[in-house]
Every structure is written in structure tokens, then in C-alpha cells.
C-alpha positions as CSV (number, residue, x, y, z in Angstrom):
1,L,-6.1,-0.6,6.3
2,D,-9.3,0.9,6.6
3,H,-9.7,4.5,5.4
4,T,-13.5,4.7,5.3
5,Q,-13.7,7.6,7.6
6,D,-10.1,8.6,8.0
7,A,-11.1,12.3,7.5
8,D,-13.5,12.3,10.3
9,G,-13.1,14.0,13.7
10,A,-12.6,17.6,15.2
11,I,-10.5,20.1,13.4
12,G,-8.6,22.7,15.2
13,N,-7.8,25.3,12.2
14,A,-7.3,25.5,8.6
15,P,-3.8,23.9,8.7
16,D,-5.1,21.0,10.7
17,L,-7.8,20.5,8.0
18,A,-5.2,20.7,5.2
19,R,-3.3,17.9,6.7
20,R,-6.2,15.8,7.7
21,L,-7.5,16.0,4.1
22,A,-4.0,15.7,2.4
23,G,-3.1,12.4,4.6
24,S,-6.5,10.8,3.9
25,G,-7.0,7.7,1.9
26,E,-10.9,8.3,1.5
27,V,-10.2,11.7,0.2
28,S,-7.5,10.4,-2.3
29,R,-9.7,7.6,-3.6
30,C,-12.4,10.3,-4.0
31,F,-10.0,12.6,-5.8
32,V,-9.1,9.7,-8.1
33,T,-12.6,8.8,-8.9
34,Q,-13.6,12.3,-9.6
35,L,-10.5,12.9,-12.0
36,F,-11.5,9.5,-13.7
37,R,-15.1,10.7,-14.5
38,Y,-13.8,14.1,-15.6
39,A,-11.1,12.6,-17.7
40,Y,-13.6,10.1,-19.4
41,G,-16.7,12.2,-19.5
42,R,-18.8,9.5,-17.8
43,A,-19.4,7.7,-14.5
44,E,-17.5,4.5,-13.6
45,T,-19.3,1.3,-14.2
46,A,-18.7,-2.2,-12.5
47,A,-16.3,-3.0,-15.4
48,D,-14.1,-0.1,-14.2
49,A,-13.4,-1.5,-10.6
50,C,-10.0,-2.9,-11.8
51,T,-9.2,0.3,-13.3
52,L,-9.8,2.3,-10.3
53,E,-8.0,0.0,-8.0
54,R,-5.0,0.4,-10.2
55,L,-5.2,4.1,-10.4
56,N,-5.6,4.5,-6.7
57,A,-2.7,2.2,-5.9
58,R,-0.5,4.1,-8.5
59,F,-1.5,7.5,-7.1
60,A,-0.8,6.3,-3.3
61,H,2.6,4.9,-4.5
62,S,3.6,7.9,-5.9
63,G,2.9,9.6,-3.1
64,G,-0.1,11.9,-4.7
65,D,1.8,12.8,-7.6
66,I,-1.0,14.4,-9.9
67,P,0.9,14.3,-13.3
68,D,1.6,10.7,-12.8
69,L,-1.9,10.1,-12.4
70,L,-2.9,11.8,-15.3
71,L,-0.4,9.8,-17.2
72,G,-2.0,6.7,-15.6
73,L,-5.3,7.8,-16.9
74,T,-4.1,7.5,-20.5
75,E,-2.6,4.2,-20.0
76,T,-5.8,2.3,-19.0
77,D,-7.9,0.2,-21.4
78,A,-10.8,2.3,-20.4
79,F,-9.0,5.2,-22.1
80,L,-7.3,3.5,-24.9
81,Y,-10.4,1.6,-26.0
82,R,-13.0,3.9,-25.7
83,P,-16.2,3.2,-27.9
84,V,-16.7,5.8,-30.5
85,T,-20.2,7.4,-30.1
86,E,-21.8,9.5,-32.6
């Protein structure tokens, strides 16, 4: 299923906008990516592609459960094996 631009289109009012954004795979993936960046304090790299794919699948499967996504962020190799910087 291609969600590339599933949030595009005319909006009649604020509730329509909220429904469109809440049901958008594009918005969901953007949310997961932004939370990844915030939680890890860095931008994603090519090595994070599998992690982001798993996080996106988990978030979709949970129906958009944010606490479950936060837990998922702490269970990734990217979180568990972060390099120590000085």
C-alpha cells in the first residue's frame, strides 16, 4: 500500500484535518522518524533503516500506541548499543 501522499487533498474543517492526519501512514512514519531522532539525539543513518522499519511496523500494528512505541525505541540495538562519546 503506497502512503506516499495519503494526507493530500482538500480539507473541509478542523475535524476533517484531524481525521486525515490520524489515518495517514505518511504522518505516522514521519512521527516515528521524528521521535527516533529526538529519543536518540541524532539523525537516522542508513544503518538505522531496519530499526525504523521495525518501529514503523510496531507502531502501525499497535494502532498508534505511543507508550508502546516508546518502549520499542528502548528495545532496539540502536538504543541498547549506543557508542559512548566524550
